Every structure is written in C-alpha cells, then in structure tokens.
N, C-alpha and C positions, 0 to 999 in steps of 0.2 A: 326788265322783268326777268329775263333769263339769268342775269347776274344774281338777282335775289334768290332765284330758285337754286342756283349752284351753291350759294352761301348756305341756304337752309340744308341742302343735302350734305354739305361739308360739316355743318354743325351736328347733324344726325349721326354721321359717321364717327365724328369725334366723341359724341356721347356714348355710342356703342363701344368705341375703343376704350374709353375710360371705364365703362361698366365691366368690360372683359378683364381689364387690369385689376380692378377691385376684386373681381371674383377669384382670379388666380392668386393674388397676394393676401386674400382674406382681409381686405382693407375697405372700410366703409367711410363715407364722408358726410359732413353735416354743416349746417349754418344756423347761427342764432342772431336774429335781428333784435338788437337790444331795445330800441324804441318801441317797436311793434310787439315785442315779446313773443315772437313767432320762431318756430323751429322747423327745419326741414332735414330729412334723412335721405341718403341714397338707398337703393334697393339692397345693396350688400350689407348696409348697416342694419336693416331690418333682420337679415339672416343672422348676423353676428349676435344681435340682441335676442334671437330666438322668437321673433314675432312674425307669424305667418300671414297675418292680415295686413297687406300692404296699403289698405285704405285707411288704416288708423292714422289720424293726424297727431303727430307728436307735439308736445309742449314741454316747457321747462320742468314741470312737476314730474312728468313721465320720464324725462331724461335723467332727472336726479334719482328717481326711485329705482331705476335699473342698476344704478351704482350700488355695490355692496355697502351696507351701513357704515362699516368701519373705515371706508375710503371716501365717503362723501365730503367730509370737511376738507380733506386734503385736495380733492379735485376742485371744489369751489374756490379754495384759496388760490390755486394755480390760475384759474380763469380770471378771478378778480385782479390778480397781480398783472396779468397780461393786459387787461383793460386799462388799469391805472397807469401802467408804465408804457402802454402802447407798444407791446413787444410780443414775442413768441412764447409758447409754453410747450412742455413735454412732461407727461406724468404716466407712471404705470399704476394700474389699479385692477380691481376685480369687479365684474358685473354678475348679476344673478338673473338668469333667463326665467321666463314665466314657469317653466317646467321645474325650476329649482336648481338647475345645473349652473355651476360657477365656471367662469372663464377669466383667464388673465388677458388684459388688453393693454395696448400702448396708445395713449391719446396724445396727439400733437396738433398744433395749430398756431394761429396768430390773430391779433386784433387788427381790423381794417378801419382805420379812423375815419376815412372819407365817407364810408357807408355806416359807420357805427355798428359794426357787426363782428362776430367771431366766426371764423371758419376753421374747420379742423378735420382730422381723420382719426378713425379708431381701427386699430389693427389687432386681430386675434393672434396673441402670442402664447396661447395655452401650451401647445406642443413644445415650443422653445423653452418655456419656463419649467415644464415637467422634465425635459431633457437636462436642463441645468440642475434641477433639484436631484435627479438621479445621479448626476455627476458628483454633486456635493456629497450625497450619501455614500457613493462608491469611494470617494476620497477619504471619507471618515472611516469607512470599513477598512480601507487599505492601511490607514494610520494605525488603527487598532490591531490589525493583523500583524503589522510590522513590530508593534510593541510586544505582542504576545510571543511572536517567533524570534524576537531579537534580530530582526532582519531589516536592513535599510536599503533604499533604492537610490540610484544616482544616475547622472547623465553627463557625458562629456562631449560637447559639440566639437566638430572639426574646426581647427584654426581658432579655437577659443582657449584663453589661458585658464579660466576658472571651471570648476565642476559644480553642478547643481546637486545638492544633497537633500534628502528627505530629513525630517526631524529625527528619526530613529538613527540615521547615519551619525548625526552629531552625538546622540546619546551613547552609541556603541563606542565611539572614539573618546568619550569622556568630556564632551563640550556641551554647553547649552546651545539649543537650536539657534542657528544664524549668528552665533557669537564670534565666529572667525571667518576670514576669507580663505576659501579652499582652492588651491591650484596644485599642479603636479609637484612643484618644488616643495610646497608646504606638506603635501601628503607623504612625501618621501621621508620627512622628519618623524613621521608617526610610525613607520615600519621598523620593526626590530632590526638592529644592525646585522645580526647573523642571517637574516632572511632578505635583506634589501637587494643584494646583488642578484639573487635568484629571481625575485619578483620582477625587477627591472628587465632582466634578460628575457623572461617568459613574455612579459607584456610587449616589449619591443618586437619580438618575433611575431606575436599575434598582430600587432598594429601594422607591421610591414606588409602583411597579406590581408589585412582587414578581417582576420579570422576571429571566431569566438574563443573565449578562454575561461579556464576555471583554475584558481590558484589558492592553495592553503598557505597561510603565513601568520606571523604574530605581529601585533601592534603594541605600542607602549602609550598608555594614557598619560595625560599631564601629571597625574598623581604618582606615576611610576609603575602602576599596575600593568601587568602583561596579560593580553587577551589573545586567544586564537580565533581567527576569522577565516571564512571561505568567501572569496569574491568570484563571481561569474558574470560574464557580459557578452553581448552580441553587438556586432556592428550593423546598424540598420538606418534606413532613410526615415527621417522624421520631418513633419511639417511640409512646407512648400519650398520651391526654388532649390530643389536638390540639396537640401541640408541633410548631412549625415552625422551620426554620433554613436559613441559606445553607450549603450543603455545596459545598466548592470544592477546587481544585487549583492550586498555584502551581509553575511550572517555571522553573528557571534556564536561560535561553536565550542567555546571554552569548556562548558560543562560536559558536552558530548565528547570532546577530546579527552578530558580527564577520566570520564567513565570508560572510554575505549582503552586508555592506557591501563587503568585498574583491571579491566576485564582481561586484557592480554597478559598482565602479570599473574592473575589468578589462573588463567588457562595454562600458562607455562608451569606454574606450581602444581596444578592438577595433573598435567601430563607427566611431570617428573614423578609425582606420587604414584600414578597409575603404572608407569614403567617399573618403578621400584617394587610395587606390589606384584606385578606380573612376573618380574624376574624372581622374586621371592617364592611365588607360588610354583613356578617352574622348577627352580632348584630344589625347593623343599619336597615337592612331589617326586622329583627324579631321585633324590637322595634317599627317600623313604622306601623305595622299591627294593633295595638290596637287603636291609634287615627284614623286610616283609617276606622276601623269598626264603630267607633262612628260617623264619617262624613257620612258614608253610612246609618247608622241607623237613625240619626236625619234628614237626607235628605228625607228618606222614610217616616218618621212621618210627616214632613212638608207637603209633597205632599198628603198623605192620609187624614190627619186631617184638613188641612187648605186650601186645593186647592180651595174650594168654595169661600173663602174670599180673595184669591190672584188674582192679575191681570195676564192675559195670559203671559205677559213679565216675571213676577216673577216665574211663573211655568216653563217657558223655561229655566230660570237661574238655577232652581233646577234640571231640567233634565240634563242640561250640567254639573252641579256639580257632579251628580250621575255617569254620563258616565266617567268623568275625574277620579273619585275615583275608578271606576271599572277598568279603564286602569292602574291606579297606582297599584291596587291590583294584576293585572296580572303581571305587571313588577316586583313587590316585590317577588311574587311566583317564577318567572323565575330566579330572582337574587339568591334566596335561593336555587333553584335547581342547578344553576351554582356553587354556593359556596359549596354545598354538594358534587357535582361531583368532586370538587377540593380536598376536605378534606377527602373523604371516604378512608378508609384503603383498601389495595389491597388484599382481601381474595379471591383468585381465586379457583373456583371449576369447574368440567366438567359440561357443560351446553348444552342442546339440543336447537338449535336456533329456531326450529319449535315451541317448547313449549313457548319460549320467545315471538315469534310473535303472537301466539294464545292468550296469556295473554294480549298482547297489543291490539289486535283487540276487546277483550271484553271491555276494557276501552273506546274504540272508537266506540262501536256498535251504539250508538244513532246517531252520525254524519254520520256514514257510511249508516245507513238506511235512514236518512233524505235526503241525497244526492244521494240515489240509486246507491251507488258506488259498483264496482266489485273489489274484492281483491283476487288475485290468489297467493297461497303460494307454492313454489316448493323448499323446504329448509330442506333437511334431513341431517343436518351437526351438528357437535359438536365442541366446543372450550372450553378452560379454561377461565372463565371470572367471572365478578361480575353481578349476575342476575338482581338486581335492576337497575343497571346502563344501562345494555343492553336493558331492558324493556323501560327505558326512552329514549334511543337512537332511538329505532324503533318507539316509540310513536311519537317522534318529527318528524321523517322522514315521517311516514305515514300521520300524521296530516298536514304536509307541502304539501304533494301531494293532500290531500283532499281540502285544502284551496285554492291553487293557480290553479284554473280551470276557464275556460270560463263560463259565465252565461248560464245555460240551458244545459250544457254538463255534462253527468254523468262521474265521475272519474273512470278510469280503472288503477289499480295498480297491478304490477307483482313483486313478491319477489323471487329471485333465488339465488343459491349459488354454489360454486365450490371450490374444494381443488386445490391449485396451489403452486408451489415453487416460491421463490423470483425471480429467473431467468426467469420464465415463465411470471410473471406479468410485468417485464420490466419497473420498476420504480426505480429511484435512491434511494428512501427512504427505499426500501425493502432489507433485507439481502438475498443475492443471494441463500444461502444454506438453508434458513428456510422455513418451510411449513406454508402456510397461508390458511385461509378460506376467499374467496372473495364473499361478499353478494352484490347483485345489487337490488336497489329499483327503478323501472321504472314506469313513469306515462305518461298520455296524457294531462298534464296541459299546462300552458301558457309558460313554459320554461324560458329561460333567454339568454342574449347575452354572447357569449363565453368569452369576456374580463372580465365578472363579476364572472367567475367560482371560483376564489380563494377568492374574497372579501366577498362572501356570508357567509363565515364561521367566519367573524369578528364579535365580539360582538357589538350589537346595529346597525349593518349594515342592511339597508332596500333598496330594489330595487323599491318598490312601496309606494305610499302614504298610510297613515293610513286610509284615506277615502275609498280607493279602496280595501285594504285588511288589516284586523286587525292583530295585532301582536306587539311584543316588540322588535323583532330583536335579540333575545337571543337564540332561539331554536336551530339553526344550530351551534352556538358557543358551546352550551352544547354538541351536538353530537361530535364535534371535540375534546372537552375536554375528553369525555368518550373514544373516540378512542385512544387518547394519553395515558389515564390511562391504556389501554390494550396493550400498545406498538404497536398500530396499526395506521392506516391512514384512512382518508376519503377524497374523492374528488368528484366533480360533472361534468357531461357532459350534454350539452343541447343546444337547439337552440330556439330562440323566436318563440312562437306559435306552437312548435313541441314537446313539452314535455321535460322531464329531466330524467336523470339517476344518482342516488347517489350510489357510490361504497364505501363500507366499507371493509377494509382489516384488518383482525384480525389474529394474530398468533394462530395456532392451540394449541400450548403449550407455556406457559410463561417461559422465561429463567431466570427471577429474582424473 
C-alpha cells in the first residue's frame, strides 16, 4: 500500500514537473484516440489556443477550427501521412484564437500504432517567427541601402581562405553575385597595380595589431573600367567559440572622387583669378594716386593764382574738378584698404577689443567732437585676431553710425559684447559647439529698410545718393571681408528712422 502511495506521489510530481516545463517553453501537448475519436489537451495548450474555459471538452472539429483556414489542409495531410506510414510529423502553421489573434505554432508528434492514437505537442513560436521576419526585412533594407549608396559589406574570418561578400560587393567589382570565388589572392588581382603595394602594406600593418583601417584605392573591373573605392573595417568577435573576423564595408566613391577633383581644379582656378584681380586692383589703385595728386595740385594752383582772371563759370568748373578728384581719392584709398584686407596674412594674436575700440575712437575724435556724439563702450572681451584689421572694422562701423544721422541730431552710439556659443547665437553660419564673441554697435541714426539688411555689405552698394551722404560704398564691404578673414560673420538689423545695430560675431579662438 505504501509503495502504491509513493508511486502516486511520484506521478503527481512528474505531472507538475511536465506542466511547469510546458509553461516555461510555451509548449502544450495533446492526444487523439482515432477509434474513439476523442481528443485531450494539456492546460498549457488551452492557453496557447486562447481558451480560458478549461472545462471545455475538445474534439476533432474544435481542434481543426482553431487552425487558420489556409493551413488546415496542410496540417490534416501531415497527420494522415503519419498515420498511414506509422511515423512522426512536424509542421508549422497558424492558429486563430477566439479573440481573433493569430499565432504561429510548431506542431510535432507521432503515431502510436499499439494504441492507435496520435500524440503531439504544439509550441507557440510567434515571437521567434516575428524576429525572423524582422531579420528578413532588415536584410532586405540593408540590400536596398547598399544598392542606393553603392556600398557593399564583407567579412573575413580568421584562418579562412575565402571572404564573404554581399551582393553589392560583387556589383561594385563588376561581377554577378556569387559568380566567383573570392579569396585574398584573387582580390589582389582586382586592385589597380599602382595602388596594390600601398594597400597591402596598410592592411598588413593593421592586421598585425588587429587594428581597424580605412583605405582609399582603385580597382579594375573585368571590363577594364577603373573605379575608386573606400574600404573600412574593424576586427571583432563574431558568433560563438571565440571566432574573430574583419567586418568591413567598401563603397564606390568614383563619382565623389571625380567631383572632388573637379572642385579642387575650379578652386585653384578661382584662387588664381582672385589673386590676379586683387593684384590688379592694388596696382591700379596705387598707380592712380600719382596722376590724381597732380590733378588736385594743379587745380589748387589754378584757383589760387588765376581765380581773379577767370570767369565765375570757370571757377565753378575748377571746384567741381577738385571735388571729383577728392571723391576719386577716397575711392582709391577704400579700394586699397579692401585689397589690403584681402591680401593680409592671418597672424592672429590675443587682442583686447576695448583697446581696439579706444584706438579707433582716437582716430575719429575730431568728427566725434564736431558732431557732439556720445560713444559708450561696454566691451571687456578678448579674441584672437589681427589688430590692424579689427581697428579698421570698428573705424568703419563707428564712422558709419556718425555719418548716417538726421540733421541736428547728436549721434548716440553704444558698443557692447558678450561671449556666446554657436547654439546660443542660433544662426546657421555658426558652429554650434564653438565659442564666439558677439559685438553689437547700436546707433540712433536714420536706419534702413529690413529688405536692405544683406545688400548693404555688397561692395559699391549705396542706399542714399552721394548728395545726401558722402561715401564710396566700400566701408561695410571691408567690414564683411575682415569678419570673413577672422572666420566670423557680420549682419545688421534696423528700421528706417529708428537706428541700426551691427552685430559682429568673431570666434574667441581661431581653429586654423
């Protein structure tokens, strides 16, 4: 009696053990007695099928209805084959729970001839199938991305002769996918002979230390076409059992390389042209000064020595000639200043901007006093720059504010500064992570229309007639050129008859 009790306890423990295993593995079990046409399910199978009522007695009809319609014929065929051939079966299919949710399952089992029954298991493999589906989608997206970017992927396992190539790797090198066996010896035949030695040297050096690498070189397709490629790879562990490999990417950069060469050629030509123009402007402006001085000198003599003998009309002509010569002299000086700002070497040193502004104000003290102007300087900031150019920049900006004022209105100018990062300035021209000094020159002058804010920095651009306000239209263009020389920016804000603010943005430190 005691032995029987122990056996019963052992069976109960075993049933509990099997139930726990089914729960953990999402695996349900079933039996179909063919003669009696009865069906039994384990508790876990009820859960997999989404049936909460465990008192429901299953039968063949219910079991078949749970299978998704498009899979029923396939499942019945597998079961009948197992019965006929007295063998095992395995089949993947979908079920539909009473709630309408679909699940992927794996059915496995065998026919027991002695008892004329089928026994089997049903495992919920939905998560596995979804993972496999996502993997296939990702692989498809990767293939499409490789085609679009002309970029192929590859893998070279340690101690293996061959390389694994993606389809695009074959396309890049001019082969149909999987049409050739690729190993290191074969690949060397594809590299342009002028680049082969360098590529082998760089790769051997990287492989000796298992370092990553990036190499530009040329390949030759079977058709003889030469292509430029960029290969980059990392040495990493892959899979199990300490398997290591170089996993890399090779991109066809031929079009990019050709565009780069063309751009470099155009840049060289443009630089040569700019240098020629700058030299011409400098020489022409410099050489024009001597005849201009003679025109002014002889005009002055004519007026001083012969004015009593000349008609009033002739004296008017002489005055007009002298004024025209004076305007031309100012224009030549501004052109020379613009040319000098273009040609100056960039010898940057740390500069206190307050000192720069103070030197500028000394140059302008006569006009400041004559206009009874007020200039407030709140600028305790330092940058790396070219002092002579920054003096010229502030001289032009302050002179601009002194000039463009309403008659009878005393100019008021305020110069302030602040240290800001590119992200705080919020302008597309600025490097978001760089530190800048932002200087603002604000006045109470005549201002300008908002649509003219960008054009006022164009060379020779004037908003007003020469009769209303003197000038050559070069001063603000020089300011922009000096800001460019310092890898900075300048822009203006203003409204007509409400003053203007010029903002100069200079990097605190130069990166080149």
